[in-house]
C-alpha positions as CSV (number, residue, x, y, z in Angstrom):
1,M,0.0,0.0,0.0
2,H,2.8,2.4,0.9
3,S,5.2,3.9,-1.6
4,P,8.7,2.7,-1.1
5,S,10.3,5.2,-3.5
6,Y,10.4,8.2,-1.1
7,S,11.5,8.1,2.5
8,R,12.8,10.2,5.4
9,Q,16.3,9.9,3.8
10,Q,14.9,10.8,0.3
11,P,11.8,12.9,0.6
12,F,9.6,14.0,-2.2
13,S,9.4,17.8,-3.0
14,A,5.7,18.6,-3.0
15,C,3.9,21.9,-3.9
16,I,1.4,23.7,-1.7
17,Q,-1.6,23.8,-4.1
18,A,-3.9,25.7,-1.8
19,R,-4.3,26.9,1.8
20,H,-7.0,28.8,3.6
21,A,-7.9,29.6,7.2
22,L,-10.3,27.2,9.0
23,S,-10.7,29.6,11.9
24,K,-12.7,32.7,11.1
25,P,-11.6,36.3,11.9
26,G,-12.1,36.8,15.7
27,S,-10.9,33.4,16.7
28,Q,-8.2,33.1,19.3
29,K,-6.5,30.5,17.2
30,R,-5.2,30.4,13.6
31,T,-5.8,27.0,12.1
32,H,-5.3,26.4,8.4
33,H,-6.3,23.8,5.8
34,V,-3.3,23.0,3.6
35,V,-3.4,21.0,0.3
36,L,-0.2,19.5,-0.9
37,N,0.2,18.4,-4.5
38,I,2.1,15.1,-4.9
39,R,1.4,14.6,-8.6
40,G,3.9,12.4,-10.4
41,S,5.3,11.0,-7.1
42,N,3.5,7.6,-7.1
43,I,3.2,8.1,-3.3
44,T,0.3,6.2,-1.8
45,Y,-1.1,6.5,1.7
46,A,-4.0,5.1,3.8
47,A,-6.6,6.9,5.9
48,G,-4.9,7.2,9.3
49,D,-1.4,7.7,8.1
50,S,0.7,10.8,8.8
51,V,3.1,12.8,6.7
52,G,6.6,13.9,7.8
53,I,7.6,17.3,6.6
54,F,11.0,19.0,6.7
55,P,10.4,22.7,7.4
56,K,12.6,25.7,6.8
57,H,13.2,28.5,9.3
58,D,11.9,32.0,9.0
59,P,14.6,34.2,7.3
60,S,14.3,36.7,10.1
61,L,15.3,34.0,12.7
62,V,18.2,33.0,10.5
63,K,19.3,36.6,10.2
64,K,19.2,37.1,14.0
65,T,21.3,33.9,14.4
66,L,23.9,35.0,11.8
67,E,24.1,38.5,13.4
68,V,24.8,37.2,16.9
69,V,27.5,34.9,15.6
70,G,28.9,37.8,13.5
71,A,28.8,35.7,10.3
72,S,27.8,36.7,6.8
73,G,26.1,33.4,6.0
74,E,28.5,32.8,3.0
75,E,30.9,30.7,5.1
76,M,31.1,27.1,4.0
77,V,30.4,24.5,6.8
78,V,30.6,20.7,6.9
79,V,28.0,18.7,8.6
80,K,29.9,16.1,10.6
81,Q,27.3,13.3,10.5
82,S,26.9,13.3,6.7
83,G,30.0,15.1,5.4
84,E,27.8,17.4,3.4
85,K,29.0,21.0,2.7
86,W,26.6,23.9,3.0
87,S,26.7,27.6,3.1
88,F,26.2,28.6,6.7
89,S,23.0,30.5,5.8
90,D,21.5,27.5,4.0
91,Y,22.5,25.2,6.8
92,L,20.8,27.4,9.4
93,T,17.7,27.7,7.2
94,G,16.9,24.1,6.5
95,K,19.2,21.7,8.3
96,A,19.8,23.0,11.8
97,N,17.5,23.3,14.8
98,I,18.0,27.0,15.8
99,T,14.9,27.2,18.0
100,D,16.2,24.7,20.7
101,I,19.5,24.9,22.5
102,S,21.3,21.6,22.4
103,P,22.9,20.2,25.6
104,K,26.3,20.4,23.8
105,L,25.8,24.1,23.1
106,F,24.7,24.8,26.6
107,R,27.7,23.0,28.1
108,E,30.2,24.7,25.7
109,V,28.9,28.2,26.4
110,A,29.2,27.5,30.2
111,A,32.8,26.2,29.7
112,R,33.8,29.2,27.6
113,Q,32.0,31.9,29.6
114,S,34.6,34.4,30.9
115,N,32.1,36.3,33.1
116,S,32.3,34.5,36.4
117,Y,28.8,35.5,37.5
118,K,27.2,34.2,34.2
119,R,29.3,31.0,34.3
120,A,28.2,30.3,37.8
121,Q,24.6,30.8,36.8
122,L,24.9,28.3,33.9
123,E,26.8,25.8,36.1
124,E,24.0,26.0,38.7
125,L,21.4,25.4,36.0
126,G,23.4,22.4,34.7
127,R,23.2,20.6,38.1
128,E,21.1,17.4,38.2
129,E,18.6,18.8,40.8
130,Q,17.9,21.9,38.7
131,R,16.5,19.9,35.7
132,A,13.0,21.5,35.9
133,T,14.5,25.0,36.2
134,L,16.8,24.3,33.2
135,K,14.0,23.0,31.1
136,A,12.0,26.2,31.8
137,Y,15.0,28.4,31.0
138,L,15.7,26.5,27.7
139,S,12.0,26.7,26.7
140,E,12.2,30.5,26.9
141,H,15.2,30.9,24.6
142,E,16.2,30.2,21.0
143,V,19.8,29.8,19.9
144,W,20.2,33.5,19.0
145,D,18.9,35.1,22.2
146,F,20.8,32.5,24.3
147,L,24.0,33.4,22.5
148,R,23.2,37.1,22.8
149,A,22.8,36.7,26.6
150,H,26.3,35.2,26.6
151,E,28.0,37.7,24.2
152,E,31.3,37.1,25.9
153,V,31.5,33.7,24.2
154,S,32.2,33.6,20.4
155,F,31.9,30.8,17.9
156,S,33.0,30.4,14.3
157,A,30.4,29.2,11.8
158,Q,31.9,25.7,11.8
159,E,32.0,25.5,15.7
160,L,28.4,26.5,16.0
161,T,27.4,24.0,13.2
162,D,29.1,21.2,15.3
163,L,27.1,22.2,18.4
164,L,23.6,22.5,16.9
165,M,21.0,19.7,16.8
166,P,19.6,18.7,13.3
167,L,16.2,20.1,12.2
168,L,13.9,17.1,12.4
169,P,10.7,16.5,10.4
170,R,7.4,17.4,11.9
171,F,4.5,14.9,11.6
172,Y,0.9,15.7,10.7
173,S,-2.1,13.4,10.6
174,I,-3.4,13.4,7.0
175,S,-6.9,14.8,6.8
176,S,-7.9,13.3,3.4
177,S,-8.6,9.9,1.9
178,Q,-6.5,9.3,-1.2
179,K,-9.4,7.3,-2.7
180,W,-11.3,10.6,-2.7
181,V,-8.6,13.3,-3.4
182,G,-6.1,11.4,-5.6
183,E,-2.7,13.0,-5.9
184,E,-3.2,15.3,-3.0
185,I,-2.4,15.3,0.8
186,H,-4.7,17.5,2.9
187,L,-3.5,18.8,6.3
188,T,-5.2,20.6,9.2
189,V,-2.5,22.8,10.7
190,A,-2.7,24.9,13.9
191,H,-0.3,27.9,13.4
192,F,1.6,27.9,16.7
193,E,2.6,31.3,18.1
194,Y,3.5,32.4,21.6
195,E,5.7,34.9,23.4
196,A,8.7,33.9,25.6
197,N,11.5,36.0,27.1
198,G,9.9,39.1,25.6
199,H,10.1,37.8,22.0
200,A,7.5,36.4,19.6
201,R,8.1,32.7,18.8
202,R,6.5,30.6,16.2
203,G,6.1,26.9,15.5
204,V,8.8,26.1,12.9
205,C,6.7,23.9,10.6
206,S,3.3,25.4,11.1
207,H,4.7,28.9,10.2
208,Y,6.5,27.4,7.2
209,L,3.3,25.6,5.9
210,C,0.9,28.4,6.7
211,H,2.9,31.4,5.7
212,L,6.5,30.9,4.4
213,A,6.3,28.3,1.7
214,D,5.4,29.7,-1.7
215,L,2.3,28.3,-3.4
216,D,2.8,26.1,-6.4
217,A,6.6,25.7,-5.9
218,P,8.0,22.2,-5.3
219,T,9.7,23.1,-2.1
220,V,8.0,21.1,0.6
221,P,10.1,17.9,1.4
222,L,7.8,15.1,2.6
223,F,7.4,11.4,3.2
224,I,4.6,9.1,4.4
225,Q,4.7,7.8,8.0
226,P,2.4,4.7,8.1
227,S,-0.1,4.7,11.0
228,R,0.9,1.5,12.7
229,G,-2.6,0.4,13.5
230,F,-4.5,3.7,13.6
231,G,-6.5,2.9,10.4
232,L,-10.0,1.9,9.4
233,P,-11.3,-1.6,10.3
234,Q,-11.3,-4.1,7.4
235,N,-15.1,-4.5,7.6
236,P,-16.6,-1.3,6.1
237,Q,-19.8,-1.9,8.1
238,T,-18.1,-1.7,11.5
239,P,-19.4,1.3,13.5
240,L,-16.9,4.1,14.3
241,I,-16.8,6.4,17.4
242,M,-14.3,9.2,16.7
243,I,-13.1,11.7,19.3
244,G,-11.0,14.5,17.8
245,P,-11.1,18.0,19.3
246,G,-9.2,20.8,17.5
247,T,-6.7,19.6,14.8
248,G,-7.3,16.0,16.2
249,V,-10.3,15.9,13.8
250,A,-7.9,15.5,10.9
251,P,-7.8,11.7,10.4
252,F,-11.6,11.5,10.9
253,R,-12.2,13.7,7.9
254,A,-10.1,11.1,6.0
255,F,-12.1,8.2,7.5
256,L,-15.4,9.7,6.6
257,Q,-14.3,10.7,3.0
258,E,-13.2,7.1,2.5
259,R,-16.2,5.5,4.0
260,L,-19.1,7.8,3.1
261,L,-18.0,9.6,-0.1
262,H,-15.9,6.9,-1.7
263,G,-17.1,3.6,-0.2
264,A,-20.8,4.2,0.4
265,S,-20.6,2.5,3.8
266,K,-24.0,1.9,5.4
267,S,-22.5,1.7,8.9
268,K,-22.9,4.1,11.8
269,H,-20.4,6.9,12.4
270,W,-20.2,9.1,15.5
271,L,-17.9,12.1,15.7
272,F,-17.1,14.1,18.8
273,F,-15.6,17.5,17.9
274,G,-14.6,20.3,20.2
275,E,-13.0,23.7,19.9
276,R,-13.3,27.1,21.6
277,Q,-16.2,28.9,19.9
278,R,-18.7,27.7,17.4
279,A,-18.8,31.0,15.5
280,Y,-15.1,31.0,14.9
281,D,-13.7,27.5,15.3
282,F,-16.1,25.1,13.7
283,F,-13.7,23.5,11.3
284,Y,-15.1,21.8,8.2
285,E,-18.7,22.6,9.2
286,E,-20.1,22.4,5.6
287,E,-18.3,19.0,5.2
288,W,-19.9,17.4,8.2
289,D,-23.3,18.5,6.7
290,L,-22.3,16.8,3.5
291,F,-21.2,13.6,5.3
292,S,-24.5,13.6,7.2
293,R,-26.4,13.8,3.9
294,H,-24.4,11.0,2.4
295,G,-24.8,8.5,5.1
296,H,-25.1,8.0,8.8
297,L,-23.1,10.6,10.7
298,R,-23.9,11.6,14.2
299,L,-22.1,14.8,15.3
300,D,-21.7,15.8,18.9
301,L,-20.1,19.2,19.5
302,A,-18.3,20.8,22.5
303,F,-17.5,24.5,22.2
304,S,-15.8,25.2,25.5
305,R,-16.1,29.0,25.6
306,D,-19.7,29.3,24.3
307,Q,-21.2,29.1,27.8
308,L,-20.2,30.1,31.3
309,H,-19.0,26.7,32.3
310,K,-16.5,25.0,29.9
311,V,-17.8,22.0,28.0
312,Y,-15.3,19.5,26.5
313,V,-15.7,16.4,24.3
314,Q,-15.5,14.1,27.4
315,D,-18.6,15.9,28.8
316,R,-20.5,15.2,25.6
317,M,-19.4,11.5,25.9
318,L,-20.8,11.3,29.4
319,E,-24.1,12.9,28.4
320,S,-24.6,10.1,25.8
321,G,-22.9,7.4,27.9
322,N,-25.6,4.8,27.7
323,E,-25.7,4.9,23.9
324,L,-21.9,5.1,23.6
325,F,-21.6,1.9,25.7
326,Q,-24.2,0.2,23.5
327,W,-22.1,1.0,20.4
328,L,-19.1,-0.6,22.0
329,E,-21.1,-3.6,22.9
330,E,-22.1,-3.8,19.2
331,G,-18.5,-3.9,18.2
332,A,-17.7,-0.3,17.4
333,Y,-14.1,0.9,17.1
334,L,-13.3,3.9,19.2
335,Y,-10.6,6.4,18.1
336,V,-9.0,9.3,19.9
337,C,-6.8,11.8,18.2
338,G,-5.1,15.0,19.5
339,D,-3.5,16.3,22.7
340,A,-1.9,13.6,24.8
341,G,-1.3,15.8,27.8
342,K,-4.8,16.4,29.1
343,M,-7.5,15.6,26.5
344,A,-6.6,11.9,26.0
345,K,-6.4,11.3,29.8
346,D,-9.8,13.0,30.4
347,V,-11.4,11.1,27.5
348,E,-10.1,7.8,29.0
349,A,-11.4,8.7,32.4
350,A,-14.8,9.5,30.9
351,L,-14.7,6.2,28.9
352,Q,-14.0,4.2,32.1
353,A,-16.8,6.0,34.0
354,I,-19.3,5.2,31.1
355,I,-18.3,1.5,31.1
356,E,-18.7,1.3,34.9
357,K,-22.1,3.0,35.0
358,F,-23.8,1.6,31.9
359,G,-22.0,-1.8,31.9
360,K,-22.7,-2.1,35.6
361,K,-19.1,-2.9,36.3
362,T,-16.7,-2.3,39.2
363,E,-13.7,0.0,38.6
364,Q,-11.5,-3.0,38.1
365,E,-13.9,-4.7,35.6
366,A,-14.1,-1.4,33.7
367,K,-10.3,-1.3,33.4
368,E,-10.3,-4.9,32.2
369,Y,-13.0,-4.0,29.6
370,L,-10.8,-1.1,28.3
371,K,-7.8,-3.4,28.3
372,L,-9.7,-5.9,26.2
373,L,-10.8,-3.2,23.7
374,R,-7.1,-2.3,23.4
375,Q,-6.1,-5.9,22.8
376,E,-8.8,-6.3,20.1
377,K,-7.4,-3.1,18.6
378,R,-10.8,-1.4,18.9
379,Y,-9.6,1.4,21.2
380,L,-7.0,3.3,19.1
381,R,-5.2,6.5,19.9
382,D,-3.1,8.9,17.9
383,V,-2.0,11.4,20.5
384,Y,0.9,13.8,20.6
Protein backbone atom coordinates (compact mmCIF):
# COMPACT_ATOMS: atom_id res chain seq x y z
CA MET A 1 0.00 0.00 0.00
CA HIS A 2 2.76 2.45 0.92
CA SER A 3 5.17 3.91 -1.61
CA PRO A 4 8.74 2.73 -1.10
CA SER A 5 10.29 5.25 -3.51
CA TYR A 6 10.37 8.25 -1.14
CA SER A 7 11.52 8.13 2.47
CA ARG A 8 12.81 10.20 5.35
CA GLN A 9 16.27 9.89 3.77
CA GLN A 10 14.94 10.78 0.32
CA PRO A 11 11.79 12.91 0.62
CA PHE A 12 9.57 14.04 -2.24
CA SER A 13 9.40 17.80 -3.00
CA ALA A 14 5.70 18.63 -3.00
CA CYS A 15 3.93 21.91 -3.86
CA ILE A 16 1.38 23.69 -1.71
CA GLN A 17 -1.57 23.80 -4.08
CA ALA A 18 -3.94 25.68 -1.78
CA ARG A 19 -4.30 26.87 1.79
CA HIS A 20 -6.99 28.75 3.64
CA ALA A 21 -7.88 29.63 7.20
CA LEU A 22 -10.26 27.24 8.96
CA SER A 23 -10.65 29.58 11.93
CA LYS A 24 -12.71 32.69 11.15
CA PRO A 25 -11.61 36.28 11.93
CA GLY A 26 -12.13 36.82 15.65
CA SER A 27 -10.85 33.37 16.66
CA GLN A 28 -8.17 33.13 19.33
CA LYS A 29 -6.51 30.46 17.18
CA ARG A 30 -5.18 30.36 13.63
CA THR A 31 -5.81 26.99 12.08
CA HIS A 32 -5.32 26.37 8.36
CA HIS A 33 -6.30 23.79 5.76
CA VAL A 34 -3.28 23.02 3.56
CA VAL A 35 -3.44 21.03 0.30
CA LEU A 36 -0.18 19.47 -0.92
CA ASN A 37 0.18 18.38 -4.53
CA ILE A 38 2.06 15.07 -4.91
CA ARG A 39 1.43 14.65 -8.65
CA GLY A 40 3.92 12.37 -10.36
CA SER A 41 5.33 10.96 -7.12
CA ASN A 42 3.47 7.60 -7.10
CA ILE A 43 3.16 8.15 -3.34
CA THR A 44 0.30 6.17 -1.79
CA TYR A 45 -1.13 6.52 1.69
CA ALA A 46 -3.98 5.08 3.75
CA ALA A 47 -6.55 6.88 5.91
CA GLY A 48 -4.95 7.21 9.34
CA ASP A 49 -1.38 7.71 8.06
CA SER A 50 0.72 10.77 8.83
CA VAL A 51 3.07 12.81 6.69
CA GLY A 52 6.55 13.88 7.78
CA ILE A 53 7.59 17.34 6.59
CA PHE A 54 11.03 18.95 6.71
CA PRO A 55 10.39 22.65 7.36
CA LYS A 56 12.57 25.72 6.80
CA HIS A 57 13.18 28.48 9.33
CA ASP A 58 11.87 31.99 8.99
CA PRO A 59 14.57 34.15 7.28
CA SER A 60 14.28 36.71 10.13
CA LEU A 61 15.28 34.02 12.66
CA VAL A 62 18.23 32.95 10.48
CA LYS A 63 19.30 36.61 10.20
CA LYS A 64 19.23 37.07 14.00
CA THR A 65 21.33 33.91 14.44
CA LEU A 66 23.90 35.03 11.84
CA GLU A 67 24.10 38.50 13.42
CA VAL A 68 24.75 37.19 16.92
CA VAL A 69 27.54 34.92 15.59
CA GLY A 70 28.94 37.77 13.50
CA ALA A 71 28.77 35.68 10.32
CA SER A 72 27.81 36.68 6.78
CA GLY A 73 26.13 33.36 5.99
CA GLU A 74 28.46 32.81 3.02
CA GLU A 75 30.88 30.72 5.11
CA MET A 76 31.05 27.08 4.03
CA VAL A 77 30.43 24.52 6.80
CA VAL A 78 30.63 20.73 6.88
CA VAL A 79 27.95 18.66 8.62
CA LYS A 80 29.90 16.09 10.64
CA GLN A 81 27.27 13.33 10.52
CA SER A 82 26.89 13.33 6.72
CA GLY A 83 30.00 15.07 5.43
CA GLU A 84 27.77 17.40 3.36
CA LYS A 85 28.96 20.95 2.65
CA TRP A 86 26.55 23.87 2.98
CA SER A 87 26.73 27.63 3.09
CA PHE A 88 26.21 28.59 6.75
CA SER A 89 23.03 30.48 5.85
CA ASP A 90 21.48 27.49 4.02
CA TYR A 91 22.53 25.18 6.83
CA LEU A 92 20.80 27.37 9.44
CA THR A 93 17.69 27.71 7.23
CA GLY A 94 16.95 24.09 6.45
CA LYS A 95 19.24 21.71 8.29
CA ALA A 96 19.85 23.01 11.84
CA ASN A 97 17.53 23.30 14.80
CA ILE A 98 17.97 26.96 15.80
CA THR A 99 14.90 27.18 18.04
CA ASP A 100 16.19 24.70 20.66
CA ILE A 101 19.47 24.86 22.55
CA SER A 102 21.34 21.56 22.42
CA PRO A 103 22.92 20.15 25.61
CA LYS A 104 26.28 20.39 23.80
CA LEU A 105 25.83 24.09 23.05
CA PHE A 106 24.71 24.80 26.62
CA ARG A 107 27.75 23.02 28.10
CA GLU A 108 30.18 24.68 25.66
CA VAL A 109 28.87 28.18 26.42
CA ALA A 110 29.17 27.47 30.16
CA ALA A 111 32.75 26.20 29.70
CA ARG A 112 33.83 29.22 27.60
CA GLN A 113 31.99 31.90 29.58
CA SER A 114 34.62 34.36 30.93
CA ASN A 115 32.12 36.32 33.05
CA SER A 116 32.30 34.46 36.36
CA TYR A 117 28.79 35.48 37.46
CA LYS A 118 27.21 34.21 34.22
CA ARG A 119 29.29 31.04 34.27
CA ALA A 120 28.18 30.30 37.84
CA GLN A 121 24.56 30.80 36.75
CA LEU A 122 24.92 28.29 33.90
CA GLU A 123 26.78 25.80 36.10
CA GLU A 124 24.00 26.03 38.69
CA LEU A 125 21.36 25.43 35.97
CA GLY A 126 23.36 22.43 34.75
CA ARG A 127 23.17 20.62 38.11
CA GLU A 128 21.07 17.45 38.22
CA GLU A 129 18.61 18.80 40.82
CA GLN A 130 17.92 21.88 38.67
CA ARG A 131 16.48 19.92 35.74
CA ALA A 132 13.02 21.52 35.92
CA THR A 133 14.50 25.04 36.16
CA LEU A 134 16.84 24.32 33.25
CA LYS A 135 13.97 23.00 31.14
CA ALA A 136 11.96 26.18 31.82
CA TYR A 137 14.99 28.37 30.99
CA LEU A 138 15.67 26.54 27.72
CA SER A 139 12.00 26.70 26.69
CA GLU A 140 12.17 30.50 26.88
CA HIS A 141 15.22 30.86 24.63
CA GLU A 142 16.15 30.18 21.04
CA VAL A 143 19.78 29.83 19.93
CA TRP A 144 20.15 33.51 18.95
CA ASP A 145 18.95 35.07 22.23
CA PHE A 146 20.81 32.48 24.31
CA LEU A 147 24.03 33.44 22.51
CA ARG A 148 23.18 37.15 22.81
CA ALA A 149 22.76 36.73 26.58
CA HIS A 150 26.29 35.24 26.57
CA GLU A 151 27.98 37.65 24.17
CA GLU A 152 31.32 37.08 25.95
CA VAL A 153 31.46 33.71 24.16
CA SER A 154 32.16 33.61 20.42
CA PHE A 155 31.92 30.77 17.92
CA SER A 156 33.04 30.36 14.33
CA ALA A 157 30.42 29.21 11.82
CA GLN A 158 31.87 25.68 11.84
CA GLU A 159 32.05 25.52 15.65
CA LEU A 160 28.37 26.46 15.97
CA THR A 161 27.45 23.97 13.22
CA ASP A 162 29.06 21.20 15.30
CA LEU A 163 27.06 22.23 18.39
CA LEU A 164 23.55 22.47 16.92
CA MET A 165 20.96 19.70 16.75
CA PRO A 166 19.57 18.70 13.34
CA LEU A 167 16.22 20.08 12.20
CA LEU A 168 13.89 17.08 12.43
CA PRO A 169 10.74 16.46 10.40
CA ARG A 170 7.37 17.39 11.90
CA PHE A 171 4.48 14.93 11.62
CA TYR A 172 0.87 15.73 10.74
CA SER A 173 -2.14 13.41 10.58
CA ILE A 174 -3.39 13.35 7.00
CA SER A 175 -6.92 14.78 6.75
CA SER A 176 -7.86 13.29 3.38
CA SER A 177 -8.60 9.90 1.85
CA GLN A 178 -6.46 9.28 -1.21
CA LYS A 179 -9.36 7.35 -2.72
CA TRP A 180 -11.28 10.62 -2.70
CA VAL A 181 -8.61 13.30 -3.41
CA GLY A 182 -6.15 11.38 -5.64
CA GLU A 183 -2.69 12.96 -5.89
CA GLU A 184 -3.15 15.32 -2.97
CA ILE A 185 -2.44 15.30 0.76
CA HIS A 186 -4.67 17.49 2.94
CA LEU A 187 -3.51 18.76 6.34
CA THR A 188 -5.18 20.55 9.25
CA VAL A 189 -2.47 22.80 10.72
CA ALA A 190 -2.65 24.93 13.88
CA HIS A 191 -0.35 27.92 13.41
CA PHE A 192 1.60 27.91 16.66
CA GLU A 193 2.57 31.34 18.06
CA TYR A 194 3.51 32.42 21.56
CA GLU A 195 5.72 34.88 23.43
CA ALA A 196 8.70 33.91 25.59
CA ASN A 197 11.49 35.98 27.13
CA GLY A 198 9.93 39.08 25.57
CA HIS A 199 10.12 37.79 21.98
CA ALA A 200 7.48 36.38 19.62
CA ARG A 201 8.08 32.70 18.84
CA ARG A 202 6.49 30.56 16.16
CA GLY A 203 6.15 26.86 15.50
CA VAL A 204 8.78 26.12 12.86
CA CYS A 205 6.72 23.86 10.61
CA SER A 206 3.28 25.40 11.13
CA HIS A 207 4.69 28.85 10.24
CA TYR A 208 6.47 27.38 7.22
CA LEU A 209 3.34 25.63 5.90
CA CYS A 210 0.86 28.41 6.67
CA HIS A 211 2.95 31.43 5.69
CA LEU A 212 6.51 30.94 4.44
CA ALA A 213 6.32 28.29 1.73
CA ASP A 214 5.35 29.69 -1.67
CA LEU A 215 2.27 28.32 -3.39
CA ASP A 216 2.80 26.06 -6.43
CA ALA A 217 6.57 25.73 -5.88
CA PRO A 218 7.98 22.20 -5.33
CA THR A 219 9.73 23.13 -2.08
CA VAL A 220 8.04 21.06 0.64
CA PRO A 221 10.08 17.89 1.36
CA LEU A 222 7.80 15.13 2.64
CA PHE A 223 7.43 11.39 3.18
CA ILE A 224 4.62 9.13 4.41
CA GLN A 225 4.67 7.76 7.97
CA PRO A 226 2.37 4.68 8.06
CA SER A 227 -0.10 4.70 10.95
CA ARG A 228 0.93 1.46 12.70
CA GLY A 229 -2.62 0.41 13.45
CA PHE A 230 -4.54 3.71 13.56
CA GLY A 231 -6.54 2.86 10.44
CA LEU A 232 -10.03 1.87 9.41
CA PRO A 233 -11.33 -1.61 10.32
CA GLN A 234 -11.31 -4.08 7.44
CA ASN A 235 -15.07 -4.51 7.56
CA PRO A 236 -16.62 -1.32 6.10
CA GLN A 237 -19.80 -1.92 8.12
CA THR A 238 -18.08 -1.71 11.54
CA PRO A 239 -19.45 1.30 13.50
CA LEU A 240 -16.92 4.05 14.35
CA ILE A 241 -16.76 6.37 17.35
CA MET A 242 -14.26 9.18 16.67
CA ILE A 243 -13.08 11.69 19.29
CA GLY A 244 -11.05 14.51 17.78
CA PRO A 245 -11.08 18.00 19.29
CA GLY A 246 -9.19 20.78 17.48
CA THR A 247 -6.75 19.56 14.83
CA GLY A 248 -7.30 16.04 16.23
CA VAL A 249 -10.27 15.89 13.84
CA ALA A 250 -7.87 15.51 10.86
CA PRO A 251 -7.80 11.70 10.44
CA PHE A 252 -11.56 11.47 10.93
CA ARG A 253 -12.16 13.71 7.92
CA ALA A 254 -10.08 11.13 6.01
CA PHE A 255 -12.05 8.21 7.51
CA LEU A 256 -15.40 9.75 6.55
CA GLN A 257 -14.27 10.69 3.04
CA GLU A 258 -13.18 7.11 2.50
CA ARG A 259 -16.23 5.49 4.03
CA LEU A 260 -19.10 7.77 3.08
CA LEU A 261 -18.02 9.57 -0.09
CA HIS A 262 -15.90 6.87 -1.68
CA GLY A 263 -17.05 3.60 -0.15
CA ALA A 264 -20.76 4.24 0.43
CA SER A 265 -20.58 2.51 3.82
CA LYS A 266 -23.97 1.86 5.38
CA SER A 267 -22.53 1.74 8.88
CA LYS A 268 -22.91 4.15 11.80
CA HIS A 269 -20.39 6.92 12.40
CA TRP A 270 -20.24 9.11 15.49
CA LEU A 271 -17.88 12.09 15.71
CA PHE A 272 -17.15 14.14 18.82
CA PHE A 273 -15.56 17.46 17.85
CA GLY A 274 -14.63 20.29 20.17
CA GLU A 275 -13.02 23.73 19.94
CA ARG A 276 -13.35 27.10 21.64
CA GLN A 277 -16.20 28.93 19.90
CA ARG A 278 -18.71 27.70 17.35
CA ALA A 279 -18.83 31.04 15.51
CA TYR A 280 -15.08 31.03 14.85
CA ASP A 281 -13.67 27.52 15.28
CA PHE A 282 -16.15 25.07 13.72
CA PHE A 283 -13.66 23.46 11.32
CA TYR A 284 -15.13 21.78 8.19
CA GLU A 285 -18.69 22.63 9.20
CA GLU A 286 -20.05 22.36 5.63
CA GLU A 287 -18.30 19.00 5.16
CA TRP A 288 -19.90 17.45 8.23
CA ASP A 289 -23.26 18.45 6.73
CA LEU A 290 -22.27 16.77 3.46
CA PHE A 291 -21.24 13.58 5.30
CA SER A 292 -24.55 13.62 7.20
CA ARG A 293 -26.44 13.79 3.91
CA HIS A 294 -24.36 10.97 2.36
CA GLY A 295 -24.76 8.50 5.14
CA HIS A 296 -25.15 8.04 8.83
CA LEU A 297 -23.06 10.60 10.72
CA ARG A 298 -23.91 11.63 14.22
CA LEU A 299 -22.06 14.78 15.30
CA ASP A 300 -21.68 15.81 18.95
CA LEU A 301 -20.10 19.23 19.47
CA ALA A 302 -18.34 20.77 22.46
CA PHE A 303 -17.47 24.47 22.17
CA SER A 304 -15.78 25.15 25.48
CA ARG A 305 -16.09 28.96 25.55
CA ASP A 306 -19.69 29.30 24.27
CA GLN A 307 -21.21 29.13 27.77
CA LEU A 308 -20.23 30.15 31.29
CA HIS A 309 -18.95 26.70 32.28
CA LYS A 310 -16.48 25.02 29.93
CA VAL A 311 -17.76 22.01 28.00
CA TYR A 312 -15.34 19.50 26.45
CA VAL A 313 -15.69 16.37 24.30
CA GLN A 314 -15.52 14.12 27.38
CA ASP A 315 -18.58 15.93 28.80
CA ARG A 316 -20.51 15.18 25.62
CA MET A 317 -19.42 11.53 25.85
CA LEU A 318 -20.75 11.31 29.41
CA GLU A 319 -24.07 12.90 28.38
CA SER A 320 -24.59 10.10 25.82
CA GLY A 321 -22.87 7.41 27.89
CA ASN A 322 -25.60 4.78 27.65
CA GLU A 323 -25.69 4.91 23.86
CA LEU A 324 -21.91 5.05 23.60
CA PHE A 325 -21.62 1.90 25.69
CA GLN A 326 -24.23 0.17 23.46
CA TRP A 327 -22.12 1.03 20.39
CA LEU A 328 -19.08 -0.56 22.04
CA GLU A 329 -21.13 -3.63 22.88
CA GLU A 330 -22.12 -3.82 19.18
CA GLY A 331 -18.46 -3.95 18.17
CA ALA A 332 -17.73 -0.28 17.41
CA TYR A 333 -14.12 0.89 17.07
CA LEU A 334 -13.27 3.90 19.22
CA TYR A 335 -10.58 6.36 18.07
CA VAL A 336 -9.00 9.27 19.92
CA CYS A 337 -6.76 11.82 18.19
CA GLY A 338 -5.13 14.98 19.53
CA ASP A 339 -3.47 16.29 22.66
CA ALA A 340 -1.87 13.57 24.78
CA GLY A 341 -1.26 15.84 27.77
CA LYS A 342 -4.76 16.44 29.08
CA MET A 343 -7.48 15.60 26.55
CA ALA A 344 -6.58 11.93 26.00
CA LYS A 345 -6.42 11.31 29.78
CA ASP A 346 -9.78 13.04 30.37
CA VAL A 347 -11.37 11.06 27.52
CA GLU A 348 -10.07 7.80 28.96
CA ALA A 349 -11.42 8.69 32.42
CA ALA A 350 -14.84 9.46 30.88
CA LEU A 351 -14.74 6.20 28.95
CA GLN A 352 -14.00 4.23 32.11
CA ALA A 353 -16.83 6.01 33.98
CA ILE A 354 -19.26 5.17 31.13
CA ILE A 355 -18.25 1.48 31.14
CA GLU A 356 -18.65 1.32 34.94
CA LYS A 357 -22.06 3.01 34.99
CA PHE A 358 -23.76 1.59 31.92
CA GLY A 359 -21.99 -1.76 31.89
CA LYS A 360 -22.72 -2.10 35.63
CA LYS A 361 -19.08 -2.91 36.31
CA THR A 362 -16.67 -2.30 39.17
CA GLU A 363 -13.70 -0.01 38.60
CA GLN A 364 -11.46 -3.04 38.09
CA GLU A 365 -13.89 -4.68 35.64
CA ALA A 366 -14.14 -1.44 33.66
CA LYS A 367 -10.33 -1.33 33.43
CA GLU A 368 -10.33 -4.92 32.18
CA TYR A 369 -12.99 -4.02 29.59
CA LEU A 370 -10.79 -1.15 28.32
CA LYS A 371 -7.76 -3.44 28.28
CA LEU A 372 -9.69 -5.94 26.16
CA LEU A 373 -10.75 -3.17 23.74
CA ARG A 374 -7.07 -2.31 23.36
CA GLN A 375 -6.08 -5.93 22.80
CA GLU A 376 -8.80 -6.30 20.15
CA LYS A 377 -7.42 -3.08 18.57
CA ARG A 378 -10.84 -1.44 18.94
CA TYR A 379 -9.61 1.39 21.18
CA LEU A 380 -7.01 3.25 19.13
CA ARG A 381 -5.18 6.47 19.93
CA ASP A 382 -3.07 8.85 17.87
CA VAL A 383 -1.98 11.37 20.50
CA TYR A 384 0.91 13.78 20.57
